[in-house]
C-alpha positions as CSV (number, residue, x, y, z in Angstrom):
1,M,-33.3,-30.5,-7.3
2,K,-35.7,-31.2,-10.2
3,I,-39.3,-30.2,-10.7
4,I,-41.2,-33.1,-12.2
5,Q,-44.6,-33.7,-13.7
6,S,-45.8,-37.1,-15.1
7,F,-48.8,-38.5,-16.9
8,A,-49.5,-41.7,-18.7
9,Q,-52.5,-42.0,-21.0
10,F,-54.5,-45.2,-20.6
11,D,-56.8,-46.7,-23.2
12,E,-59.4,-46.9,-20.4
13,G,-59.4,-43.1,-20.0
14,S,-59.2,-41.8,-16.4
15,P,-60.0,-43.3,-13.1
16,Y,-62.1,-40.2,-12.4
17,L,-64.4,-40.9,-15.4
18,Q,-66.5,-43.7,-14.1
19,H,-68.4,-44.5,-17.3
20,R,-66.6,-45.8,-20.4
21,K,-68.9,-43.8,-22.6
22,K,-67.4,-40.6,-21.1
23,R,-63.7,-41.6,-21.4
24,D,-63.2,-39.1,-24.3
25,Y,-63.6,-36.4,-21.7
26,I,-60.0,-37.0,-20.8
27,Y,-59.0,-34.6,-23.6
28,L,-60.4,-31.8,-21.5
29,Q,-57.4,-32.2,-19.1
30,F,-55.4,-30.2,-21.6
31,Y,-56.6,-27.0,-20.1
32,G,-55.3,-27.9,-16.7
33,F,-52.0,-29.2,-18.0
34,L,-51.3,-25.9,-19.8
35,L,-52.2,-23.7,-16.8
36,S,-50.2,-25.9,-14.4
37,Q,-47.2,-25.7,-16.6
38,L,-47.5,-21.9,-17.1
39,T,-47.9,-21.0,-13.4
40,I,-45.2,-23.4,-12.1
41,T,-42.7,-22.3,-14.7
42,K,-43.4,-18.7,-13.9
43,H,-43.0,-19.0,-10.1
44,C,-40.7,-22.0,-9.6
45,G,-38.7,-22.8,-12.7
46,S,-38.4,-25.3,-15.6
47,I,-40.4,-28.5,-15.5
48,T,-39.5,-32.0,-16.8
49,M,-42.5,-33.8,-18.0
50,F,-42.5,-37.6,-18.1
51,C,-45.2,-39.1,-20.3
52,N,-45.8,-42.1,-22.6
53,Q,-45.9,-41.6,-26.3
54,K,-49.6,-41.6,-26.5
55,A,-49.9,-38.8,-24.0
56,Y,-47.2,-36.8,-25.8
57,D,-49.1,-37.1,-29.1
58,T,-52.4,-36.3,-27.4
59,F,-51.4,-33.4,-25.1
60,F,-47.8,-32.5,-24.4
61,K,-46.4,-31.8,-27.8
62,Y,-48.5,-28.6,-27.6
63,I,-47.0,-27.4,-24.3
64,Q,-43.6,-25.8,-23.8
65,Y,-42.0,-27.8,-21.0
66,G,-38.3,-27.4,-20.2
67,N,-37.8,-31.0,-21.0
68,I,-40.1,-33.9,-22.1
69,I,-39.0,-37.5,-21.4
70,I,-40.9,-40.3,-23.1
71,K,-41.3,-43.2,-20.7
72,E,-43.7,-46.0,-21.6
73,N,-46.1,-47.2,-18.9
74,D,-45.8,-50.8,-17.7
75,N,-48.7,-50.7,-15.2
76,G,-52.3,-51.7,-15.5
77,F,-55.2,-49.5,-14.9
78,Y,-55.6,-50.8,-11.3
79,M,-52.3,-49.1,-10.5
80,W,-52.6,-46.0,-12.6
81,S,-50.6,-43.8,-10.2
82,K,-47.6,-46.2,-10.0
83,Y,-46.4,-44.6,-13.3
84,K,-45.6,-41.5,-11.2
85,L,-43.4,-43.5,-8.8
86,D,-41.7,-45.3,-11.7
87,C,-40.7,-42.0,-13.2
88,L,-39.5,-40.5,-9.9
89,R,-37.1,-43.3,-9.2
90,T,-35.2,-42.5,-12.4
91,V,-34.5,-38.9,-11.5
92,N,-31.4,-39.5,-9.3
93,D,-31.7,-36.2,-7.5
94,D,-33.9,-34.5,-5.0
95,F,-37.2,-34.2,-6.7
96,L,-40.4,-32.1,-6.4
97,H,-43.3,-33.6,-8.2
98,I,-46.3,-31.3,-8.7
99,D,-49.4,-32.9,-10.2
100,S,-50.4,-31.5,-13.5
101,D,-53.7,-30.3,-12.1
102,V,-52.1,-28.0,-9.5
103,F,-51.8,-24.2,-10.2
104,V,-49.6,-21.9,-8.0
105,D,-49.5,-18.2,-7.5
106,K,-46.1,-18.2,-5.8
107,N,-43.2,-20.6,-4.9
108,F,-44.5,-22.7,-2.0
109,F,-41.5,-25.0,-2.1
110,T,-38.6,-23.1,-0.6
111,D,-38.4,-25.1,2.6
112,F,-37.8,-28.2,0.6
113,I,-35.6,-26.6,-2.0
114,D,-33.4,-25.0,0.7
115,G,-33.1,-28.3,2.6
116,R,-35.2,-27.5,5.7
117,C,-37.3,-30.6,5.3
118,D,-36.8,-34.2,4.0
119,V,-40.3,-34.6,2.7
120,L,-42.8,-32.0,1.5
121,V,-46.4,-32.9,0.8
122,Q,-49.6,-31.0,0.0
123,D,-51.3,-31.8,3.3
124,I,-51.7,-34.4,6.0
125,V,-54.9,-36.4,6.1
126,P,-56.1,-36.7,9.7
127,F,-57.3,-40.0,11.3
128,K,-61.0,-39.4,10.8
129,E,-60.6,-38.5,7.1
130,N,-58.1,-41.2,6.2
131,S,-60.0,-44.1,4.6
132,L,-56.7,-45.9,4.1
133,R,-56.1,-46.3,7.9
134,H,-58.2,-49.5,8.1
135,F,-55.8,-51.4,5.8
136,V,-52.8,-50.4,7.9
137,I,-54.6,-51.3,11.2
138,T,-55.8,-54.6,9.8
139,N,-52.3,-55.5,8.5
140,R,-50.3,-54.0,11.3
141,E,-48.3,-57.2,11.8
142,Y,-47.3,-57.1,8.2
143,F,-46.0,-53.6,8.4
144,K,-44.2,-54.4,11.6
145,D,-42.5,-57.5,10.1
146,T,-41.4,-55.6,7.1
147,K,-40.1,-52.8,9.3
148,I,-42.2,-50.3,7.3
149,L,-43.9,-49.3,10.6
150,T,-42.9,-50.6,14.0
151,K,-44.3,-47.6,16.0
152,P,-47.9,-47.3,17.1
153,F,-49.9,-46.0,14.1
154,D,-51.6,-42.6,14.5
155,G,-54.0,-43.3,11.6
156,R,-52.8,-40.5,9.3
157,A,-51.7,-40.3,5.7
158,V,-50.4,-37.6,3.3
159,S,-51.8,-36.1,0.1
160,C,-49.3,-36.0,-2.7
161,G,-50.8,-33.3,-5.0
162,T,-47.3,-32.0,-4.4
163,V,-44.6,-34.3,-3.1
164,G,-40.9,-33.5,-2.6
165,V,-38.5,-36.2,-1.4
166,N,-34.8,-35.7,-0.9
167,R,-32.2,-38.4,-1.7
168,M,-31.9,-39.7,1.8
169,A,-35.6,-40.3,2.2
170,Q,-35.9,-41.7,-1.3
171,E,-33.8,-44.7,-0.3
172,Y,-36.4,-45.7,2.3
173,Y,-39.3,-44.8,0.0
174,F,-38.3,-46.7,-3.0
175,A,-37.2,-49.7,-1.0
176,G,-40.6,-49.7,0.8
177,I,-42.4,-49.4,-2.6
178,D,-40.6,-52.5,-3.9
179,V,-41.5,-54.6,-0.8
180,F,-45.1,-53.4,-0.5
181,Y,-45.9,-53.5,-4.2
182,N,-44.6,-57.1,-4.6
183,D,-46.7,-58.2,-1.7
184,M,-49.7,-56.4,-3.1
185,L,-49.3,-58.3,-6.3
186,K,-49.4,-61.6,-4.4
187,I,-52.8,-60.6,-3.0
188,G,-54.1,-59.3,-6.3
189,L,-54.4,-55.6,-7.0
190,E,-58.0,-55.8,-8.0
191,K,-58.8,-57.1,-4.4
192,I,-57.3,-54.1,-2.6
193,S,-59.3,-51.0,-2.3
194,Y,-57.4,-47.8,-3.0
195,S,-54.3,-49.7,-3.9
196,T,-52.7,-46.8,-5.8
197,L,-53.1,-44.5,-2.8
198,L,-51.8,-47.0,-0.4
199,L,-48.6,-47.4,-2.4
200,E,-48.0,-43.7,-3.0
201,E,-49.5,-41.7,-0.1
202,Q,-50.1,-44.0,2.8
203,L,-46.7,-45.7,2.5
204,L,-44.8,-42.4,2.3
205,Y,-46.4,-41.3,5.5
206,L,-45.7,-44.5,7.3
207,L,-42.0,-44.4,6.3
208,A,-41.7,-40.7,7.3
209,F,-43.3,-41.4,10.6
210,E,-41.2,-44.5,11.3
211,N,-37.9,-42.9,10.4
212,D,-38.5,-39.4,11.8
213,F,-38.2,-37.6,8.5
214,R,-38.7,-33.8,8.7
215,L,-42.1,-33.6,7.1
216,N,-43.6,-30.3,6.0
217,T,-46.9,-29.4,4.3
218,I,-48.0,-26.7,2.0
219,L,-51.6,-26.5,3.4
220,S,-52.0,-26.2,7.1
221,N,-54.1,-28.9,8.9
222,D,-56.2,-26.2,10.6
223,D,-57.1,-24.5,7.3
224,V,-57.9,-27.8,5.6
225,A,-60.1,-28.8,8.5
226,K,-61.9,-25.5,8.5
227,Y,-62.3,-24.7,4.8
228,G,-61.6,-28.0,2.9
229,I,-58.8,-28.6,0.4
230,L,-60.0,-26.4,-2.4
231,E,-60.8,-23.3,-0.3
232,A,-57.7,-23.7,1.9
233,G,-55.6,-23.8,-1.2
234,K,-57.4,-20.9,-2.9
235,R,-56.8,-18.7,0.1
236,I,-53.0,-18.9,-0.3
237,G,-52.8,-19.3,-4.1
238,Y,-52.3,-23.0,-4.3
239,L,-55.2,-24.7,-6.2
240,H,-55.4,-28.4,-6.8
241,I,-58.3,-29.2,-9.2
242,W,-58.5,-32.8,-8.4
243,M,-60.6,-35.8,-9.3
244,Q,-63.7,-35.1,-11.5
245,L,-63.5,-31.3,-11.0
246,K,-61.0,-31.0,-13.9
247,Y,-63.8,-32.0,-16.4
248,K,-66.4,-29.6,-15.3
249,R,-67.4,-26.7,-17.5
250,I,-67.1,-24.1,-14.8
251,V,-63.5,-25.1,-14.1
252,I,-62.6,-25.1,-17.8
253,D,-64.1,-21.7,-18.2
254,Y,-62.0,-20.5,-15.2
255,I,-58.8,-22.0,-16.7
256,R,-59.3,-20.5,-20.1
257,K,-60.0,-17.1,-18.7
258,R,-56.9,-17.2,-16.5
259,I,-54.7,-18.0,-19.4
260,F,-56.4,-15.3,-21.6
261,L,-55.8,-12.7,-18.9
262,E,-52.5,-13.8,-17.3
263,F,-50.7,-15.5,-20.2
264,P,-52.3,-14.0,-23.3
265,E,-49.3,-15.1,-25.5
266,H,-50.3,-18.7,-24.9
267,Y,-54.0,-18.4,-25.6
268,E,-53.3,-19.3,-29.2
269,T,-52.2,-22.7,-27.9
270,I,-55.7,-23.3,-26.6
271,L,-57.3,-22.4,-29.9
272,K,-54.9,-24.6,-31.8
273,Y,-55.6,-27.6,-29.4
274,E,-59.4,-27.0,-29.7
275,H,-59.1,-26.9,-33.5
276,D,-56.7,-29.9,-33.9
277,V,-58.1,-32.2,-31.2
278,L,-61.2,-31.2,-29.3
279,S,-63.3,-30.2,-32.3
280,K,-63.4,-33.9,-33.3
281,F,-65.5,-34.8,-30.3
282,K,-69.3,-34.3,-30.0
283,F,-69.2,-33.3,-26.4
284,F,-67.0,-30.4,-27.2
285,Q,-69.1,-29.2,-30.1
286,H,-71.9,-28.5,-27.6
287,M,-69.8,-26.6,-25.2
288,N,-69.8,-23.3,-27.2
289,F,-66.9,-21.5,-25.7
290,P,-66.6,-17.8,-26.2
291,M,-63.4,-16.9,-28.0
292,I,-62.7,-13.7,-26.1
293,Y,-63.2,-12.7,-22.5
294,D,-63.9,-9.3,-21.1
295,S,-61.4,-8.2,-18.4
């Protein structure tokens, strides 16, 4: 079993930075990358990072991963998350992919590592919250004809902030990706809302549901419904700083302080990155970070 992270840097920046004039803010992701690597390595073991050369030169040459594999990205910005899937299919082993904006305070993955489930995901998205369900319902004959889903659809999906898939389930998943992606290309990716999430997260749920995979979650459905993703995760020590949150000053302050207090030997890495990279950008020059935190 291998612990994987992946990231490809696009010229367009990030899908979570809506305005081109803010695309340089992507360099702020370094803080999350570093804390994610430190917490996962501490509690779970060595990480293999897949990245393109541009991302290595920008971010990852500063971080001490167990292994870094340079893999160039062949996907356009409409399918930014397919790079993750392309990397995973090269692993040839059970894999656990933890997004590089996830921080953990313990090992949440033993059920998957010990073989007690076929698929592990962050959480299950219920019917009412699943904006992807309309595509599946509208195209139910397609999914039936391709044998991706022949059962009545319950309207749910999965969130893959963390995703573990064993070798048996991978055969179905990658075969389904090939079929579904090729047919999405025929429609035109720019015409399909949430195309990346359909391919990665909705498809995995459909295949797990159709084939009776043993599916476990890190966050309980009840906690997510009651508290929301962030608070539910925070309560157990699993924090996924997703979407635009990773660029907010309050979050970056939190990350820098955690590294200073919990991993002080790595704080110099932050200072070096800020000196070498971030100091070149006007937005950073106005952030005025304190250099030392009080405990």
